[in-house]
N, CA and C of each residue as an Amber inpcrd file, in Angstrom:
protein
   528
  88.7940000  65.8290000  45.6770000  89.9590000  66.3700000  45.2000000
  90.8700000  67.5560000  46.0450000  89.6980000  67.9780000  45.7100000
  89.6560000  69.2920000  47.3590000  90.1350000  69.1490000  48.6010000
  89.5690000  68.6590000  48.8980000  89.6450000  68.0960000  50.3210000
  90.8570000  67.2240000  50.7830000  91.2650000  66.3530000  49.3140000
  92.6170000  65.9600000  49.6580000  93.4230000  67.3470000  49.7450000
  93.6000000  67.8730000  49.0630000  94.9760000  68.8770000  48.2370000
  94.8640000  69.5680000  49.5400000  93.2570000  70.5000000  50.6000000
  93.4360000  70.5200000  51.2130000  93.8820000  70.3770000  52.7100000
  93.8390000  68.9340000  52.9620000  95.0810000  68.0310000  53.7370000
  96.1010000  67.7910000  53.9070000  96.2410000  67.8410000  52.5880000
  97.8990000  67.7600000  52.6090000  98.2740000  69.5690000  52.7580000
  97.8220000  70.4160000  52.3260000  98.3840000  71.4980000  52.8260000
  98.1540000  72.0670000  54.5800000  97.4130000  71.6980000  55.1050000
  96.9160000  71.5610000  56.3020000  98.2740000  70.6970000  57.1460000
  98.2880000  69.3900000  56.9160000  99.1970000  68.5440000  57.1490000
 100.7430000  69.1260000  57.0820000 101.0310000  69.5050000  55.7530000
 102.6260000  70.2560000  55.9840000 102.5980000  71.4740000  56.3530000
 101.4290000  72.3590000  56.7820000 101.7390000  73.5470000  57.8890000
 101.9080000  72.7570000  58.9770000 101.0310000  72.3190000  59.7560000
 101.2810000  71.9660000  61.1040000 102.6500000  71.2260000  61.1400000
 103.0160000  69.8250000  60.1090000 104.1610000  69.0810000  60.3060000
 105.6170000  69.9400000  59.9120000 105.5070000  71.2990000  59.4840000
 106.9660000  72.1440000  58.8300000 107.8210000  72.2130000  60.1860000
 106.9730000  72.6310000  61.5910000 106.8760000  72.8680000  62.4900000
 107.4400000  71.8850000  63.7260000 106.4100000  71.1060000  63.5310000
 105.8800000  69.8250000  64.6670000 106.9180000  69.3750000  65.4120000
 107.7240000  69.1100000  64.2060000 109.2340000  68.1560000  64.0110000
 109.9960000  68.6490000  64.4430000 110.3800000  69.7580000  64.5780000
 111.7150000  70.8170000  65.2550000 111.1000000  71.3550000  66.2040000
 110.1290000  71.3290000  66.9910000 109.6480000  71.5380000  68.2490000
 110.9210000  70.9500000  69.3610000 110.6450000  70.2010000  69.4200000
 112.2700000  69.8970000  70.5470000 113.1700000  70.6540000  70.4590000
 113.5560000  70.3200000  69.5790000 115.1880000  71.8560000  69.3660000
 114.9910000  72.8330000  69.0850000 113.8220000  73.5800000  69.3090000
 113.3210000  74.9620000  69.0100000 113.3020000  74.8040000  70.4540000
 112.5920000  74.1180000  71.3190000 112.5720000  74.6070000  72.6070000
 113.7820000  74.5180000  73.1940000 114.3360000  73.6690000  72.7990000
 115.8100000  73.5590000  73.6940000 116.6880000  74.8190000  73.1710000
 116.7960000  75.0170000  72.1340000 118.1660000  76.1390000  71.6340000
 117.3530000  77.4950000  71.8240000 116.0000000  77.6490000  71.9960000
 115.3630000  79.0640000  72.1220000 114.8600000  79.8210000  73.1290000
 114.4880000  78.4310000  74.6690000 114.0100000  78.9820000  75.4420000
 114.7660000  77.7300000  76.7220000 116.0400000  77.3990000  76.3160000
 116.7590000  76.7700000  76.6570000 115.9910000  75.5020000  77.8240000
 115.1720000  74.7280000  77.4190000 114.3560000  73.9170000  77.6170000
 114.8830000  72.2360000  78.2370000 115.0100000  71.8610000  79.2840000
 115.4490000  70.5610000  79.4490000 114.1120000  69.8560000  78.5740000
 114.9540000  68.0320000  78.8860000 114.3270000  67.4070000  78.7680000
 113.3180000  67.2750000  78.9260000 112.7620000  67.3500000  80.8040000
 112.0030000  67.5400000  80.5620000 110.9000000  68.3050000  80.7880000
 111.6450000  69.6780000  80.6580000 110.1460000  70.3620000  79.5800000
 109.5960000  70.5210000  78.1470000 110.7950000  69.6970000  77.5060000
 110.1970000  69.3810000  76.2950000 109.2220000  68.2560000  76.4220000
 109.4080000  67.3300000  76.8480000 108.4830000  65.6350000  77.3380000
 107.4820000  66.9240000  77.8200000 106.8620000  67.3680000  78.9740000
 106.0080000  68.2400000  79.5080000 104.8410000  69.2140000  78.3420000
 106.0720000  69.7470000  77.6050000 105.4930000  70.5830000  76.3210000
 104.9380000  69.7100000  75.7220000 104.9980000  68.6070000  75.0310000
 104.2370000  67.5490000  74.0060000 103.0920000  67.0880000  75.0140000
 103.3820000  66.6750000  76.3550000 102.1550000  66.4580000  76.7170000
 100.8680000  67.2920000  77.1360000 101.2610000  69.1310000  77.3350000
 100.7190000  69.8710000  77.4230000  99.3490000  70.0290000  76.0480000
 100.5490000  69.8310000  75.0620000  99.6040000  69.5480000  73.4670000
  98.8040000  68.4820000  73.9020000  99.3490000  67.4350000  74.0420000
  98.0660000  65.9770000  73.5250000  97.0980000  66.5450000  74.5580000
  97.1250000  66.9000000  76.2390000  95.6950000  67.4010000  76.4760000
  95.6700000  68.4460000  76.1030000  95.8180000  69.2860000  75.7900000
  94.4750000  70.6810000  74.4440000  93.9700000  69.4400000  73.6570000
  94.8040000  68.4730000  73.0030000  93.1070000  67.6530000  72.2410000
  92.3810000  67.3090000  72.6510000  92.2490000  66.6720000  73.8960000
  90.9900000  66.3720000  74.6450000  89.8660000  67.1570000  74.5860000
  90.0550000  68.3440000  74.9860000  88.4380000  68.7770000  75.0240000
  88.4010000  69.9100000  73.5970000  89.6630000  69.7000000  72.8490000
  89.0520000  70.7890000  71.4710000  88.3050000  69.4710000  70.4750000
  88.2440000  68.3200000  70.6940000  88.1390000  67.6760000  69.6680000
  86.4760000  67.5320000  70.3010000  85.9620000  67.5210000  71.1900000
  84.4100000  66.9350000  72.1070000  83.9460000  69.0110000  71.1740000
  84.9550000  70.0820000  71.8040000  84.2660000  70.9950000  71.2640000
  84.5150000  71.1610000  69.4780000  85.4800000  70.6000000  68.9030000
  85.0800000  70.6170000  67.4710000  83.8620000  70.0960000  66.8640000
  83.2060000  68.9650000  67.5740000  82.5370000  67.8870000  66.8270000
  81.0700000  68.8060000  67.5610000  81.2560000  69.4140000  68.6050000
  79.8620000  70.2460000  69.1490000  79.7900000  71.3630000  68.0760000
  81.1020000  72.0130000  68.0840000  80.4010000  73.1750000  66.8370000
  80.2620000  72.9290000  65.3350000  80.7900000  71.8930000  65.1570000
  80.8160000  71.4160000  63.7000000  78.8950000  71.1710000  63.4150000
  78.0760000  70.8120000  64.7710000  77.3280000  70.1990000  64.8360000
  76.3220000  71.5570000  64.8350000  76.6270000  72.2970000  65.6890000
  75.9940000  74.1900000  65.9920000  76.2410000  74.8920000  64.7530000
  77.1750000  75.0860000  64.3500000  77.4270000  76.1810000  63.2480000
  77.8850000  75.6110000  61.5510000  77.7310000  74.9100000  61.8890000
  77.7070000  73.7380000  60.4350000  79.2830000  73.4880000  60.1460000
  79.5250000  71.9700000  59.0110000  81.1470000  71.9150000  59.5460000
  82.2460000  72.5380000  58.5330000  81.4960000  73.1000000  57.5120000
  82.7530000  74.0080000  56.7720000  83.1400000  75.5080000  57.6520000
  81.8680000  76.1100000  58.4360000  81.8640000  77.2030000  59.1370000
  82.7460000  77.3460000  60.0550000  82.4290000  76.0670000  60.7420000
  83.7610000  75.8520000  61.7990000  84.9770000  75.2150000  61.1170000
  85.4700000  74.7270000  60.6590000  86.5990000  74.9940000  59.7670000
  86.5630000  75.9850000  59.7030000  86.5940000  76.2370000  58.9690000
  87.0320000  78.1670000  58.5340000  87.3410000  78.6920000  60.1270000
  86.6760000  78.9860000  60.8990000  86.6560000  79.4820000  61.9320000
  88.7810000  78.8860000  62.5940000  88.0270000  77.7250000  62.9580000
  89.5820000  76.5210000  62.8170000  90.7580000  77.0240000  62.3590000
  90.2130000  76.8710000  60.8500000  91.8610000  77.3870000  60.5040000
  92.1470000  78.8720000  60.1600000  90.7440000  79.4000000  59.5840000
  91.3500000  81.3200000  60.4110000  92.3020000  81.4680000  61.7160000
  92.4160000  81.0880000  62.8130000  92.8360000  81.4140000  64.1990000
  94.8430000  80.6970000  63.9080000  94.8110000  79.4260000  63.0300000
  96.0930000  79.3870000  63.2270000  97.2980000  80.1040000  62.5300000
  96.7890000  80.8270000  61.4930000  97.7260000  81.1890000  60.7390000
  98.8650000  82.3860000  62.1750000  97.5810000  83.2100000  62.3650000
  98.2670000  84.5710000  63.4030000  98.6800000  83.7020000  64.8630000
  98.1110000  82.2690000  65.2460000  98.9300000  81.9120000  66.4050000
 100.1960000  81.2080000  65.8080000 100.2850000  80.2400000  64.9540000
 102.0820000  80.2900000  64.6190000 102.9310000  81.8420000  64.7710000
 102.1550000  83.1080000  63.7360000 103.3170000  84.0800000  64.1950000
 103.4770000  83.9810000  65.3970000 102.5460000  84.3850000  66.3200000
 102.0030000  84.6030000  67.1960000 103.5310000  83.8170000  68.2170000
 104.3150000  82.2980000  68.0710000 104.6270000  82.0990000  68.6100000
 105.9850000  82.3070000  68.4210000 106.5160000  83.1020000  66.8580000
 108.2680000  83.9320000  66.8750000 107.3880000  84.6070000  67.8780000
 107.0550000  85.0330000  68.4990000 106.8700000  86.5400000  69.8890000
 106.9730000  85.9920000  70.4630000 107.0970000  84.8220000  71.0820000
 106.5850000  84.5680000  72.6780000 107.4250000  84.8370000  74.0780000
 107.4400000  85.3440000  74.5810000 108.8700000  85.1650000  75.0890000
 109.4330000  84.7790000  76.4530000 108.6250000  83.3770000  76.2700000
 109.3830000  82.6080000  77.0370000 108.9200000  81.4250000  77.2310000
 109.0170000  80.1580000  77.7660000 108.6350000  79.2230000  77.0370000
 107.0100000  78.2630000  77.4470000 106.4840000  79.1160000  78.9910000
 105.1630000  79.2630000  79.2050000 104.2910000  80.0290000  78.3810000
 104.7380000  81.4080000  77.6450000 103.7350000  81.9070000  76.8060000
 103.9200000  81.5330000  75.4090000 105.1990000  80.5460000  74.8890000
 105.3180000  79.4410000  74.2290000 104.2810000  78.2410000  73.8460000
 103.8100000  77.5530000  74.9200000 103.4980000  76.6180000  75.2340000
 101.8540000  76.4400000  75.4210000 101.4410000  77.6650000  75.9580000
 100.2130000  78.3470000  75.7490000  99.8870000  78.3670000  74.3480000
 100.0780000  79.0800000  73.6130000  99.8970000  79.1550000  72.5160000
  99.7440000  78.3230000  71.4450000 100.8170000  77.4810000  71.4230000
 101.2940000  76.2080000  70.5610000 100.3100000  74.9320000  70.6500000
  99.5090000  75.3950000  71.9350000  98.2050000  74.6690000  72.7720000
  96.7230000  74.9190000  71.8060000  96.6820000  76.5360000  71.7830000
  95.6520000  76.8700000  71.5890000  95.6550000  76.5960000  70.0250000
  97.0630000  76.6400000  69.3440000  97.1400000  76.3940000  67.6630000
  96.4910000  75.1570000  68.0320000  97.2890000  74.2890000  68.7130000
  96.9990000  72.5220000  68.2300000  95.4020000  72.2130000  68.1950000
  95.2920000  72.5310000  69.2050000  93.8740000  72.3890000  69.4350000
  92.7320000  72.8510000  68.7990000  93.2500000  74.1920000  68.0430000
  92.3490000  74.6050000  66.8460000  92.2340000  73.4850000  66.2420000
  93.4790000  73.4290000  65.4030000  93.7500000  72.4310000  64.1150000
  93.3190000  70.8970000  64.6660000  93.1690000  71.0250000  66.1690000
  92.5790000  69.3980000  66.2960000  90.6030000  69.4690000  66.6290000
  90.4410000  70.8060000  66.3210000  88.6000000  70.9290000  66.2520000
  88.2750000  70.7380000  64.8920000  89.4490000  70.6130000  63.9060000
  88.8510000  70.3150000  62.6580000  88.4070000  69.2960000  62.1600000
  89.2220000  68.4900000  62.8110000  88.9420000  66.9470000  62.5090000
  87.7950000  66.3620000  62.4550000  86.9250000  66.5750000  63.7350000
  85.6810000  66.0690000  63.1750000  84.8730000  66.1960000  62.0100000
  85.0820000  66.9860000  61.4890000  84.1470000  67.7620000  60.8170000
  84.5070000  67.1470000  59.2650000  85.8790000  67.2680000  59.3240000
  86.6920000  67.0510000  58.0970000  86.2990000  65.3730000  57.5820000
  86.4280000  64.7690000  58.3270000  85.9710000  63.5610000  58.1360000
  83.9600000  63.1030000  58.0700000  83.5370000  64.0760000  58.3200000
  82.2290000  63.9600000  58.4300000  82.2700000  64.5150000  56.6460000
  82.5970000  65.8560000  55.7070000  82.8070000  66.3910000  54.7520000
  82.9610000  65.2030000  53.7800000  84.0900000  64.5270000  54.3560000
  84.3280000  63.3820000  53.6940000  82.6420000  62.5830000  53.3580000
  82.4520000  61.7320000  54.5690000  82.0470000  61.3110000  54.1950000
  80.3100000  61.5110000  53.9030000  80.0780000  62.6820000  53.7780000
  79.2840000  63.3390000  53.0250000  78.6840000  63.7360000  51.7510000
  80.5410000  63.7910000  50.8020000  80.8270000  63.7470000  49.7220000
  80.5660000  62.9930000  49.1330000  81.0570000  61.5000000  49.8610000
  80.8740000  60.6890000  48.4930000  79.7080000  59.1260000  49.1150000
  79.3910000  58.7330000  47.9820000  78.7140000  57.0030000  48.3010000
  79.0130000  56.1200000  49.5400000  78.7240000  56.0650000  50.3670000
  79.2380000  54.8940000  51.3190000  79.9200000  53.5130000  50.8520000
  79.3240000  53.2140000  49.7160000  80.1480000  51.9170000  49.5390000
  81.7130000  52.6920000  48.6560000  81.8400000  53.5270000  49.3810000
  83.5120000  54.0140000  48.8100000  83.6810000  55.1490000  49.7820000
  83.3100000  55.0760000  50.4470000  84.0810000  55.2230000  51.4920000
  85.5010000  54.8920000  52.1490000  85.8660000  53.9730000  52.0160000
  87.4650000  53.2610000  52.3010000  88.1890000  53.7620000  51.1590000
  87.4210000  54.0340000  50.6480000  88.4900000  54.2290000  49.7090000
  88.7780000  55.9390000  49.0890000  88.0950000  56.1070000  49.7740000
  88.2150000  58.2030000  49.3680000  88.6280000  58.1720000  51.0280000
  88.5560000  57.4840000  52.0530000  89.0660000  58.0550000  53.3230000
  90.5280000  57.0940000  53.6490000  91.5540000  55.8800000  52.7300000
  92.3130000  56.1680000  52.2840000  93.3050000  57.8230000  50.9540000
  92.1610000  58.0790000  50.2370000  92.7500000  58.9730000  49.7400000
  93.0070000  60.3470000  50.5290000  92.3710000  60.6410000  51.6050000
  92.5660000  61.4420000  52.6840000  93.6360000  61.3070000  53.2700000
  93.7060000  60.4810000  53.6310000  94.5850000  59.9470000  54.3250000
  96.1570000  60.0020000  53.8600000  95.8120000  59.2080000  52.2120000
  97.0940000  59.5310000  51.7920000  97.5970000  61.4780000  52.0460000
  96.6100000  62.0070000  51.3690000  97.0010000  63.6190000  51.4450000
  97.5520000  63.7880000  52.9040000  97.5050000  63.0600000  54.1060000
  97.2540000  63.8140000  55.4490000  99.4230000  63.2830000  55.5220000
  99.3180000  61.7110000  54.9380000 100.0920000  61.6560000  55.3340000
 101.1470000  62.2280000  54.1970000 100.7320000  62.5920000  53.2540000
 102.0610000  63.4430000  52.2780000 102.3720000  64.6870000  52.7360000
 101.5200000  64.6770000  53.8090000 102.1750000  66.2640000  54.2880000
 102.8970000  66.3400000  54.8950000 102.0170000  65.2520000  56.3460000
 103.4030000  64.8940000  57.1570000 104.7790000  64.7970000  56.5040000
 104.5310000  64.0880000  55.3430000 106.2150000  63.9510000  54.7350000
 106.5460000  65.0620000  54.4930000 106.7370000  66.0240000  53.8530000
 106.9700000  66.9020000  52.9180000 107.2160000  68.2190000  54.3480000
 106.3180000  68.3610000  55.1410000 106.3640000  69.2120000  55.9610000
 107.8070000  69.3100000  56.8110000 108.4500000  67.9760000  57.4790000
 109.6600000  68.1190000  58.4820000 110.9640000  68.2980000  57.5340000
 110.3730000  67.9950000  56.0630000 111.6870000  68.7110000  55.4540000
 112.0760000  69.7830000  54.4810000 110.8310000  70.7540000  54.6620000
 110.8960000  71.6790000  54.4350000 110.7750000  72.9390000  55.6710000
 110.4750000  72.2520000  56.9590000 111.0070000  73.0170000  57.7990000
 112.6100000  73.3270000  58.1650000 113.1450000  71.9860000  58.4650000
 114.4330000  71.5300000  58.6030000 115.1560000  72.2830000  57.1310000
 114.7020000  72.5890000  56.2080000 115.3980000  73.5310000  55.2180000
 115.3480000  74.4530000  55.3980000 114.4160000  75.3320000  55.8210000
 113.9600000  76.7980000  56.4280000 114.6690000  77.4590000  57.6170000
 114.8650000  76.2150000  58.1800000 115.9600000  76.6220000  59.7610000
 116.7490000  76.4600000  58.7850000 117.5650000  75.8010000  58.6920000
 118.7850000  76.1400000  58.2660000 119.4060000  76.8690000  57.5430000
 118.3220000  77.1980000  56.2950000 118.9510000  78.5020000  55.4320000
 118.3830000  79.2920000  56.0620000 117.3020000  80.0210000  56.7030000
 116.7330000  81.5900000  56.9320000 116.4110000  81.5890000  58.3000000
 116.8340000  80.6510000  59.1000000 116.6270000  80.7550000  60.2570000
 115.5530000  80.0350000  61.2580000 115.4150000  80.4850000  62.4370000
 114.6480000  78.8270000  63.5620000 113.2340000  79.2720000  63.2380000
 112.9350000  80.9330000  62.7270000 111.3800000  81.1280000  63.5440000
 110.8780000  80.4710000  61.4560000 111.5820000  81.0100000  61.1630000
 110.8660000  80.7320000  59.3680000 109.9750000  79.7540000  59.0710000
 109.9470000  78.7760000  59.6260000 109.3760000  77.0740000  60.0390000
 107.8320000  78.0150000  60.5240000 107.8910000  78.8940000  61.4390000
 106.8490000  79.3320000  61.9480000 105.5880000  79.3660000  60.9570000
 106.2690000  80.7110000  59.7650000 106.1620000  81.7140000  58.8600000
 105.6280000  80.8960000  57.7000000 106.4560000  79.1650000  57.8250000
 105.6210000  78.9270000  56.0920000 104.9550000  78.2810000  56.4060000
 104.1330000  77.9690000  57.7850000 103.5170000  76.9260000  58.7520000
 102.2870000  77.6500000  58.4430000 102.4790000  79.2740000  58.6350000
 101.2280000  79.6980000  58.8780000 100.9210000  80.1260000  57.1780000
 101.8220000  80.5670000  56.7440000 101.4770000  80.3220000  55.1500000
 100.6620000  79.4480000  54.8020000 101.2760000  77.8220000  54.6340000
 100.3860000  76.7250000  54.0710000  99.4180000  77.0260000  54.8530000
  98.8390000  77.0420000  55.9920000  97.5060000  76.9420000  56.5260000
  96.6770000  78.1160000  55.9820000  97.3540000  78.7440000  56.0980000
  96.4290000  80.1710000  54.8830000  95.9290000  79.3780000  53.3720000
  96.6580000  78.7430000  52.8120000  96.1510000  78.1950000  51.3800000
  95.8280000  77.4010000  51.6180000  95.6680000  76.9730000  52.3540000
  94.4390000  75.9650000  52.5450000  92.6990000  76.1520000  52.4770000
  92.9960000  77.1360000  53.4070000  91.5950000  77.9980000  53.2410000
  90.6790000  77.6860000  51.8500000  91.8990000  78.5780000  50.6240000
  90.7400000  78.1660000  49.7340000  89.9680000  77.1760000  49.3950000
  90.6000000  76.1880000  49.4460000  90.3400000  74.7270000  48.6640000
  88.7690000  74.0670000  50.0310000  89.1340000  74.3820000  51.2020000
  87.9640000  74.2000000  51.9560000  86.7120000  74.9990000  51.5270000
  86.8880000  76.1230000  51.1670000  86.1390000  77.3000000  50.6690000
  85.2600000  76.7050000  49.3330000  86.1850000  76.0910000  49.0110000
  85.2950000  75.6690000  47.2890000  84.9760000  74.8000000  47.1310000
  85.1450000  73.5860000  48.8310000  83.9440000  72.4030000  48.9480000
  82.5790000  72.7670000  49.0670000  81.6370000  72.0370000  48.3670000
  79.8650000  71.9860000  48.5130000  79.6440000  72.1110000  49.8850000
  78.5180000  73.4250000  50.1410000  78.3640000  73.1780000  51.4520000
  77.8360000  72.3190000  52.3570000  78.2860000  72.7360000  53.5540000
  77.6880000  71.0680000  54.3900000  76.7730000  71.6620000  55.2760000
């Protein structure tokens, strides 16, 4: 359950801003459609290296420790996004943020597999993914409401808070 709640909070944190990024880029940085598309391509590129580094760091430093470090850098990066002076800085900051998030994926799945009997891997993977999908369902609605009521940067602060709230759930898991 702790891992599922953790996954829900992280997914909600990431998706609170992710679905709003095309609008944010257009309104805040006057990005055109090409720049918005390029932004998402760059974020996608950040995933390639971070997946490999995430697997390596999990093996080298431990699953939980690797995830804790990655998660600890994400909230400050979300906040830094609100201070980005231009499209380029915003893109670099968001790439780092999303790369850190991506680095947690190999360790998260490995922790799950180590916590349950192999005969229940399918069931618990489904439960974990339900938490992820629920987070990705709640996040965009939350982001839209926050933007509409409090302004364009508020979803970034909410994302930072949700990621920070996930860390105690990760710390509570058995040491791996």
